[in-house]
PDB file of N, CA, C and O in Angstrom:
ATOM      1  N   MET A   1     197.014 121.690  70.934  1.00  0.00           N
ATOM      2  CA  MET A   1     197.733 120.976  69.903  1.00  0.00           C
ATOM      3  C   MET A   1     197.687 121.793  68.621  1.00  0.00           C
ATOM      4  O   MET A   1     196.641 122.332  68.260  1.00  0.00           O
ATOM      5  N   ILE A   2     198.808 121.883  67.943  1.00  0.00           N
ATOM      6  CA  ILE A   2     198.886 122.580  66.670  1.00  0.00           C
ATOM      7  C   ILE A   2     198.739 121.556  65.557  1.00  0.00           C
ATOM      8  O   ILE A   2     199.466 120.563  65.520  1.00  0.00           O
ATOM      9  N   VAL A   3     197.806 121.796  64.657  1.00  0.00           N
ATOM     10  CA  VAL A   3     197.649 120.933  63.486  1.00  0.00           C
ATOM     11  C   VAL A   3     198.321 121.639  62.330  1.00  0.00           C
ATOM     12  O   VAL A   3     197.967 122.770  61.999  1.00  0.00           O
ATOM     13  N   PHE A   4     199.281 120.986  61.717  1.00  0.00           N
ATOM     14  CA  PHE A   4     200.062 121.598  60.653  1.00  0.00           C
ATOM     15  C   PHE A   4     200.055 120.670  59.460  1.00  0.00           C
ATOM     16  O   PHE A   4     200.645 119.591  59.508  1.00  0.00           O
ATOM     17  N   ASP A   5     199.389 121.078  58.383  1.00  0.00           N
ATOM     18  CA  ASP A   5     199.249 120.197  57.235  1.00  0.00           C
ATOM     19  C   ASP A   5     199.710 120.855  55.942  1.00  0.00           C
ATOM     20  O   ASP A   5     199.157 120.579  54.878  1.00  0.00           O
ATOM     21  N   VAL A   6     200.708 121.714  56.020  1.00  0.00           N
ATOM     22  CA  VAL A   6     201.277 122.324  54.827  1.00  0.00           C
ATOM     23  C   VAL A   6     202.730 121.856  54.759  1.00  0.00           C
ATOM     24  O   VAL A   6     203.635 122.507  55.282  1.00  0.00           O
ATOM     25  N   HIS A   7     202.929 120.726  54.112  1.00  0.00           N
ATOM     26  CA  HIS A   7     204.231 120.064  54.113  1.00  0.00           C
ATOM     27  C   HIS A   7     205.367 120.959  53.630  1.00  0.00           C
ATOM     28  O   HIS A   7     206.490 120.852  54.123  1.00  0.00           O
ATOM     29  N   SER A   8     205.089 121.835  52.679  1.00  0.00           N
ATOM     30  CA  SER A   8     206.160 122.669  52.129  1.00  0.00           C
ATOM     31  C   SER A   8     206.676 123.707  53.122  1.00  0.00           C
ATOM     32  O   SER A   8     207.753 124.266  52.914  1.00  0.00           O
ATOM     33  N   ASP A   9     205.939 123.976  54.192  1.00  0.00           N
ATOM     34  CA  ASP A   9     206.364 124.970  55.185  1.00  0.00           C
ATOM     35  C   ASP A   9     206.951 124.355  56.449  1.00  0.00           C
ATOM     36  O   ASP A   9     207.191 125.071  57.421  1.00  0.00           O
ATOM     37  N   ILE A  10     207.185 123.056  56.457  1.00  0.00           N
ATOM     38  CA  ILE A  10     207.667 122.387  57.666  1.00  0.00           C
ATOM     39  C   ILE A  10     209.053 122.898  58.079  1.00  0.00           C
ATOM     40  O   ILE A  10     209.329 123.038  59.270  1.00  0.00           O
ATOM     41  N   VAL A  11     209.917 123.173  57.112  1.00  0.00           N
ATOM     42  CA  VAL A  11     211.266 123.655  57.444  1.00  0.00           C
ATOM     43  C   VAL A  11     211.182 125.004  58.160  1.00  0.00           C
ATOM     44  O   VAL A  11     211.887 125.227  59.144  1.00  0.00           O
ATOM     45  N   ALA A  12     210.332 125.892  57.678  1.00  0.00           N
ATOM     46  CA  ALA A  12     210.168 127.199  58.325  1.00  0.00           C
ATOM     47  C   ALA A  12     209.583 127.035  59.726  1.00  0.00           C
ATOM     48  O   ALA A  12     210.006 127.719  60.658  1.00  0.00           O
ATOM     49  N   LEU A  13     208.622 126.138  59.878  1.00  0.00           N
ATOM     50  CA  LEU A  13     208.042 125.878  61.195  1.00  0.00           C
ATOM     51  C   LEU A  13     209.095 125.335  62.150  1.00  0.00           C
ATOM     52  O   LEU A  13     209.167 125.755  63.304  1.00  0.00           O
ATOM     53  N   LYS A  14     209.915 124.397  61.669  1.00  0.00           N
ATOM     54  CA  LYS A  14     210.976 123.818  62.503  1.00  0.00           C
ATOM     55  C   LYS A  14     211.935 124.903  62.972  1.00  0.00           C
ATOM     56  O   LYS A  14     212.316 124.939  64.142  1.00  0.00           O
ATOM     57  N   THR A  15     212.322 125.780  62.065  1.00  0.00           N
ATOM     58  CA  THR A  15     213.244 126.864  62.403  1.00  0.00           C
ATOM     59  C   THR A  15     212.643 127.780  63.466  1.00  0.00           C
ATOM     60  O   THR A  15     213.314 128.145  64.431  1.00  0.00           O
ATOM     61  N   GLU A  16     211.381 128.146  63.286  1.00  0.00           N
ATOM     62  CA  GLU A  16     210.708 129.035  64.232  1.00  0.00           C
ATOM     63  C   GLU A  16     210.548 128.386  65.605  1.00  0.00           C
ATOM     64  O   GLU A  16     210.852 129.007  66.624  1.00  0.00           O
ATOM     65  N   LEU A  17     210.076 127.148  65.636  1.00  0.00           N
ATOM     66  CA  LEU A  17     209.868 126.476  66.916  1.00  0.00           C
ATOM     67  C   LEU A  17     211.183 126.142  67.609  1.00  0.00           C
ATOM     68  O   LEU A  17     211.262 126.172  68.837  1.00  0.00           O
ATOM     69  N   ASP A  18     212.214 125.825  66.833  1.00  0.00           N
ATOM     70  CA  ASP A  18     213.517 125.508  67.411  1.00  0.00           C
ATOM     71  C   ASP A  18     214.079 126.706  68.168  1.00  0.00           C
ATOM     72  O   ASP A  18     214.632 126.561  69.259  1.00  0.00           O
ATOM     73  N   GLU A  19     213.934 127.883  67.583  1.00  0.00           N
ATOM     74  CA  GLU A  19     214.429 129.102  68.233  1.00  0.00           C
ATOM     75  C   GLU A  19     213.719 129.337  69.571  1.00  0.00           C
ATOM     76  O   GLU A  19     214.365 129.635  70.576  1.00  0.00           O
ATOM     77  N   VAL A  20     212.409 129.202  69.578  1.00  0.00           N
ATOM     78  CA  VAL A  20     211.638 129.411  70.810  1.00  0.00           C
ATOM     79  C   VAL A  20     211.961 128.331  71.837  1.00  0.00           C
ATOM     80  O   VAL A  20     212.132 128.627  73.019  1.00  0.00           O
ATOM     81  N   ALA A  21     212.044 127.081  71.390  1.00  0.00           N
ATOM     82  CA  ALA A  21     212.330 125.973  72.311  1.00  0.00           C
ATOM     83  C   ALA A  21     213.693 126.144  72.975  1.00  0.00           C
ATOM     84  O   ALA A  21     213.822 125.955  74.185  1.00  0.00           O
ATOM     85  N   LYS A  22     214.709 126.499  72.191  1.00  0.00           N
ATOM     86  CA  LYS A  22     216.049 126.688  72.753  1.00  0.00           C
ATOM     87  C   LYS A  22     216.074 127.849  73.745  1.00  0.00           C
ATOM     88  O   LYS A  22     216.751 127.785  74.771  1.00  0.00           O
ATOM     89  N   LYS A  23     215.335 128.900  73.431  1.00  0.00           N
ATOM     90  CA  LYS A  23     215.273 130.065  74.314  1.00  0.00           C
ATOM     91  C   LYS A  23     214.719 129.684  75.685  1.00  0.00           C
ATOM     92  O   LYS A  23     215.124 130.253  76.699  1.00  0.00           O
ATOM     93  N   HIS A  24     213.799 128.729  75.721  1.00  0.00           N
ATOM     94  CA  HIS A  24     213.153 128.320  76.971  1.00  0.00           C
ATOM     95  C   HIS A  24     213.634 126.958  77.467  1.00  0.00           C
ATOM     96  O   HIS A  24     213.013 126.351  78.340  1.00  0.00           O
ATOM     97  N   ASN A  25     214.752 126.481  76.900  1.00  0.00           N
ATOM     98  CA  ASN A  25     215.343 125.201  77.300  1.00  0.00           C
ATOM     99  C   ASN A  25     214.320 124.057  77.220  1.00  0.00           C
ATOM    100  O   ASN A  25     214.173 123.261  78.146  1.00  0.00           O
ATOM    101  N   ARG A  26     213.625 124.008  76.086  1.00  0.00           N
ATOM    102  CA  ARG A  26     212.603 122.991  75.840  1.00  0.00           C
ATOM    103  C   ARG A  26     212.873 122.317  74.499  1.00  0.00           C
ATOM    104  O   ARG A  26     213.802 122.679  73.778  1.00  0.00           O
ATOM    105  N   VAL A  27     212.054 121.347  74.189  1.00  0.00           N
ATOM    106  CA  VAL A  27     212.161 120.629  72.921  1.00  0.00           C
ATOM    107  C   VAL A  27     210.864 120.828  72.147  1.00  0.00           C
ATOM    108  O   VAL A  27     209.777 120.718  72.715  1.00  0.00           O
ATOM    109  N   ALA A  28     210.970 121.116  70.871  1.00  0.00           N
ATOM    110  CA  ALA A  28     209.800 121.212  69.998  1.00  0.00           C
ATOM    111  C   ALA A  28     209.795 119.982  69.093  1.00  0.00           C
ATOM    112  O   ALA A  28     210.791 119.690  68.430  1.00  0.00           O
ATOM    113  N   VAL A  29     208.689 119.275  69.066  1.00  0.00           N
ATOM    114  CA  VAL A  29     208.575 118.063  68.257  1.00  0.00           C
ATOM    115  C   VAL A  29     207.592 118.332  67.124  1.00  0.00           C
ATOM    116  O   VAL A  29     206.453 118.736  67.360  1.00  0.00           O
ATOM    117  N   ILE A  30     208.039 118.105  65.900  1.00  0.00           N
ATOM    118  CA  ILE A  30     207.155 118.266  64.746  1.00  0.00           C
ATOM    119  C   ILE A  30     207.186 116.989  63.914  1.00  0.00           C
ATOM    120  O   ILE A  30     208.125 116.198  63.999  1.00  0.00           O
ATOM    121  N   SER A  31     206.164 116.808  63.124  1.00  0.00           N
ATOM    122  CA  SER A  31     206.064 115.666  62.196  1.00  0.00           C
ATOM    123  C   SER A  31     206.217 114.328  62.902  1.00  0.00           C
ATOM    124  O   SER A  31     206.825 113.404  62.363  1.00  0.00           O
ATOM    125  N   ALA A  32     205.676 114.223  64.087  1.00  0.00           N
ATOM    126  CA  ALA A  32     205.803 112.989  64.863  1.00  0.00           C
ATOM    127  C   ALA A  32     204.507 112.190  64.886  1.00  0.00           C
ATOM    128  O   ALA A  32     204.405 111.173  65.572  1.00  0.00           O
ATOM    129  N   GLY A  33     203.531 112.652  64.142  1.00  0.00           N
ATOM    130  CA  GLY A  33     202.251 111.957  64.104  1.00  0.00           C
ATOM    131  C   GLY A  33     202.103 111.126  62.842  1.00  0.00           C
ATOM    132  O   GLY A  33     203.067 110.552  62.336  1.00  0.00           O
ATOM    133  N   TRP A  34     200.895 111.077  62.356  1.00  0.00           N
ATOM    134  CA  TRP A  34     200.596 110.281  61.171  1.00  0.00           C
ATOM    135  C   TRP A  34     200.907 111.063  59.900  1.00  0.00           C
ATOM    136  O   TRP A  34     201.640 110.572  59.042  1.00  0.00           O
ATOM    137  N   ASP A  35     200.358 112.279  59.765  1.00  0.00           N
ATOM    138  CA  ASP A  35     200.586 113.063  58.546  1.00  0.00           C
ATOM    139  C   ASP A  35     200.540 114.539  58.903  1.00  0.00           C
ATOM    140  O   ASP A  35     199.467 115.030  59.252  1.00  0.00           O
ATOM    141  N   PRO A  36     201.633 115.265  58.838  1.00  0.00           N
ATOM    142  CA  PRO A  36     202.945 114.787  58.405  1.00  0.00           C
ATOM    143  C   PRO A  36     203.603 113.937  59.487  1.00  0.00           C
ATOM    144  O   PRO A  36     203.422 114.175  60.682  1.00  0.00           O
ATOM    145  N   GLY A  37     204.329 112.993  59.068  1.00  0.00           N
ATOM    146  CA  GLY A  37     204.993 112.058  59.982  1.00  0.00           C
ATOM    147  C   GLY A  37     205.215 110.742  59.278  1.00  0.00           C
ATOM    148  O   GLY A  37     205.773 110.706  58.181  1.00  0.00           O
ATOM    149  N   SER A  38     204.783 109.662  59.897  1.00  0.00           N
ATOM    150  CA  SER A  38     205.047 108.330  59.337  1.00  0.00           C
ATOM    151  C   SER A  38     204.371 108.132  57.984  1.00  0.00           C
ATOM    152  O   SER A  38     204.938 107.471  57.114  1.00  0.00           O
ATOM    153  N   ASP A  39     203.176 108.685  57.782  1.00  0.00           N
ATOM    154  CA  ASP A  39     202.507 108.567  56.485  1.00  0.00           C
ATOM    155  C   ASP A  39     203.341 109.227  55.388  1.00  0.00           C
ATOM    156  O   ASP A  39     203.458 108.694  54.285  1.00  0.00           O
ATOM    157  N   SER A  40     203.913 110.376  55.692  1.00  0.00           N
ATOM    158  CA  SER A  40     204.747 111.085  54.718  1.00  0.00           C
ATOM    159  C   SER A  40     206.006 110.294  54.377  1.00  0.00           C
ATOM    160  O   SER A  40     206.441 110.282  53.225  1.00  0.00           O
ATOM    161  N   ILE A  41     206.589 109.639  55.368  1.00  0.00           N
ATOM    162  CA  ILE A  41     207.792 108.831  55.131  1.00  0.00           C
ATOM    163  C   ILE A  41     207.465 107.647  54.227  1.00  0.00           C
ATOM    164  O   ILE A  41     208.191 107.377  53.270  1.00  0.00           O
ATOM    165  N   ILE A  42     206.382 106.944  54.525  1.00  0.00           N
ATOM    166  CA  ILE A  42     205.985 105.793  53.711  1.00  0.00           C
ATOM    167  C   ILE A  42     205.665 106.238  52.290  1.00  0.00           C
ATOM    168  O   ILE A  42     206.060 105.570  51.334  1.00  0.00           O
ATOM    169  N   ARG A  43     204.951 107.361  52.132  1.00  0.00           N
ATOM    170  CA  ARG A  43     204.622 107.874  50.803  1.00  0.00           C
ATOM    171  C   ARG A  43     205.892 108.185  50.012  1.00  0.00           C
ATOM    172  O   ARG A  43     205.961 107.889  48.819  1.00  0.00           O
ATOM    173  N   THR A  44     206.888 108.773  50.655  1.00  0.00           N
ATOM    174  CA  THR A  44     208.153 109.086  49.987  1.00  0.00           C
ATOM    175  C   THR A  44     208.886 107.821  49.574  1.00  0.00           C
ATOM    176  O   THR A  44     209.430 107.752  48.472  1.00  0.00           O
ATOM    177  N   LEU A  45     208.906 106.820  50.445  1.00  0.00           N
ATOM    178  CA  LEU A  45     209.540 105.538  50.097  1.00  0.00           C
ATOM    179  C   LEU A  45     208.833 104.871  48.922  1.00  0.00           C
ATOM    180  O   LEU A  45     209.487 104.338  48.026  1.00  0.00           O
ATOM    181  N   MET A  46     207.507 104.897  48.922  1.00  0.00           N
ATOM    182  CA  MET A  46     206.749 104.301  47.816  1.00  0.00           C
ATOM    183  C   MET A  46     207.017 105.042  46.513  1.00  0.00           C
ATOM    184  O   MET A  46     207.118 104.420  45.455  1.00  0.00           O
ATOM    185  N   LEU A  47     207.134 106.363  46.581  1.00  0.00           N
ATOM    186  CA  LEU A  47     207.435 107.153  45.389  1.00  0.00           C
ATOM    187  C   LEU A  47     208.804 106.779  44.831  1.00  0.00           C
ATOM    188  O   LEU A  47     208.982 106.718  43.614  1.00  0.00           O
ATOM    189  N   ALA A  48     209.771 106.528  45.711  1.00  0.00           N
ATOM    190  CA  ALA A  48     211.110 106.129  45.262  1.00  0.00           C
ATOM    191  C   ALA A  48     211.087 104.748  44.613  1.00  0.00           C
ATOM    192  O   ALA A  48     211.814 104.500  43.651  1.00  0.00           O
ATOM    193  N   MET A  49     210.252 103.846  45.137  1.00  0.00           N
ATOM    194  CA  MET A  49     210.199 102.484  44.596  1.00  0.00           C
ATOM    195  C   MET A  49     209.309 102.375  43.362  1.00  0.00           C
ATOM    196  O   MET A  49     209.545 101.525  42.504  1.00  0.00           O
ATOM    197  N   ALA A  50     208.302 103.215  43.265  1.00  0.00           N
ATOM    198  CA  ALA A  50     207.367 103.162  42.135  1.00  0.00           C
ATOM    199  C   ALA A  50     207.110 104.585  41.649  1.00  0.00           C
ATOM    200  O   ALA A  50     206.046 105.145  41.915  1.00  0.00           O
ATOM    201  N   PRO A  51     208.074 105.179  40.937  1.00  0.00           N
ATOM    202  CA  PRO A  51     207.978 106.592  40.571  1.00  0.00           C
ATOM    203  C   PRO A  51     206.795 106.937  39.669  1.00  0.00           C
ATOM    204  O   PRO A  51     206.442 108.111  39.554  1.00  0.00           O
ATOM    205  N   LYS A  52     206.177 105.954  39.030  1.00  0.00           N
ATOM    206  CA  LYS A  52     205.030 106.241  38.168  1.00  0.00           C
ATOM    207  C   LYS A  52     203.712 105.851  38.828  1.00  0.00           C
ATOM    208  O   LYS A  52     202.664 105.883  38.184  1.00  0.00           O
ATOM    209  N   GLY A  53     203.756 105.485  40.097  1.00  0.00           N
ATOM    210  CA  GLY A  53     202.544 105.091  40.811  1.00  0.00           C
ATOM    211  C   GLY A  53     201.817 106.288  41.397  1.00  0.00           C
ATOM    212  O   GLY A  53     202.287 107.421  41.294  1.00  0.00           O
ATOM    213  N   ILE A  54     200.682 106.038  42.004  1.00  0.00           N
ATOM    214  CA  ILE A  54     199.892 107.078  42.665  1.00  0.00           C
ATOM    215  C   ILE A  54     200.370 107.186  44.112  1.00  0.00           C
ATOM    216  O   ILE A  54     200.381 106.194  44.841  1.00  0.00           O
ATOM    217  N   THR A  55     200.760 108.378  44.523  1.00  0.00           N
ATOM    218  CA  THR A  55     201.321 108.531  45.868  1.00  0.00           C
ATOM    219  C   THR A  55     200.502 109.453  46.763  1.00  0.00           C
ATOM    220  O   THR A  55     200.903 109.717  47.897  1.00  0.00           O
ATOM    221  N   TYR A  56     199.369 109.946  46.283  1.00  0.00           N
ATOM    222  CA  TYR A  56     198.563 110.797  47.158  1.00  0.00           C
ATOM    223  C   TYR A  56     197.779 109.938  48.139  1.00  0.00           C
ATOM    224  O   TYR A  56     197.592 108.741  47.921  1.00  0.00           O
ATOM    225  N   THR A  57     197.322 110.561  49.225  1.00  0.00           N
ATOM    226  CA  THR A  57     196.575 109.850  50.257  1.00  0.00           C
ATOM    227  C   THR A  57     195.121 110.293  50.224  1.00  0.00           C
ATOM    228  O   THR A  57     194.828 111.487  50.151  1.00  0.00           O
ATOM    229  N   ASN A  58     194.216 109.328  50.279  1.00  0.00           N
ATOM    230  CA  ASN A  58     192.792 109.626  50.340  1.00  0.00           C
ATOM    231  C   ASN A  58     192.223 108.864  51.530  1.00  0.00           C
ATOM    232  O   ASN A  58     192.110 107.639  51.494  1.00  0.00           O
ATOM    233  N   PHE A  59     191.868 109.587  52.575  1.00  0.00           N
ATOM    234  CA  PHE A  59     191.355 108.951  53.780  1.00  0.00           C
ATOM    235  C   PHE A  59     189.852 108.697  53.704  1.00  0.00           C
ATOM    236  O   PHE A  59     189.275 108.156  54.647  1.00  0.00           O
ATOM    237  N   GLY A  60     189.217 109.073  52.615  1.00  0.00           N
ATOM    238  CA  GLY A  60     187.791 108.838  52.439  1.00  0.00           C
ATOM    239  C   GLY A  60     186.951 110.034  52.839  1.00  0.00           C
ATOM    240  O   GLY A  60     187.458 110.980  53.441  1.00  0.00           O
ATOM    241  N   PRO A  61     185.649 109.996  52.502  1.00  0.00           N
ATOM    242  CA  PRO A  61     184.788 111.163  52.715  1.00  0.00           C
ATOM    243  C   PRO A  61     184.464 111.466  54.179  1.00  0.00           C
ATOM    244  O   PRO A  61     184.070 112.590  54.490  1.00  0.00           O
ATOM    245  N   ARG A  62     184.616 110.515  55.072  1.00  0.00           N
ATOM    246  CA  ARG A  62     184.254 110.745  56.478  1.00  0.00           C
ATOM    247  C   ARG A  62     185.396 111.311  57.299  1.00  0.00           C
ATOM    248  O   ARG A  62     185.194 111.662  58.462  1.00  0.00           O
ATOM    249  N   TYR A  63     186.569 111.410  56.741  1.00  0.00           N
ATOM    250  CA  TYR A  63     187.731 111.841  57.513  1.00  0.00           C
ATOM    251  C   TYR A  63     188.230 113.185  57.009  1.00  0.00           C
ATOM    252  O   TYR A  63     188.302 113.421  55.803  1.00  0.00           O
ATOM    253  N   GLU A  64     188.571 114.055  57.936  1.00  0.00           N
ATOM    254  CA  GLU A  64     189.146 115.338  57.581  1.00  0.00           C
ATOM    255  C   GLU A  64     190.379 115.545  58.439  1.00  0.00           C
ATOM    256  O   GLU A  64     190.289 115.579  59.666  1.00  0.00           O
ATOM    257  N   TYR A  65     191.527 115.683  57.799  1.00  0.00           N
ATOM    258  CA  TYR A  65     192.777 115.904  58.522  1.00  0.00           C
ATOM    259  C   TYR A  65     193.282 117.292  58.186  1.00  0.00           C
ATOM    260  O   TYR A  65     193.222 117.715  57.032  1.00  0.00           O
ATOM    261  N   GLY A  66     193.766 117.984  59.161  1.00  0.00           N
ATOM    262  CA  GLY A  66     194.227 119.355  58.981  1.00  0.00           C
ATOM    263  C   GLY A  66     193.183 120.322  59.521  1.00  0.00           C
ATOM    264  O   GLY A  66     192.075 119.924  59.882  1.00  0.00           O
ATOM    265  N   ALA A  67     193.549 121.579  59.570  1.00  0.00           N
ATOM    266  CA  ALA A  67     192.605 122.577  60.092  1.00  0.00           C
ATOM    267  C   ALA A  67     192.592 123.779  59.197  1.00  0.00           C
ATOM    268  O   ALA A  67     191.863 124.736  59.459  1.00  0.00           O
TER     269      ALA A  67
END
């Protein structure tokens, strides 16, 4: 499993994986988990509804996401 937690590079990752997937007649799925994924979508919606609110995520000291 690839852990990808650099949101600003997702477009480049999609482009790279799409090329390889098409070459091998496969599908590459990205951002289908929690973060990036549904957590990122909810955070973006909250930012649109409350532009002056806090939109960062803090999972607490016992959790580490990303590699």
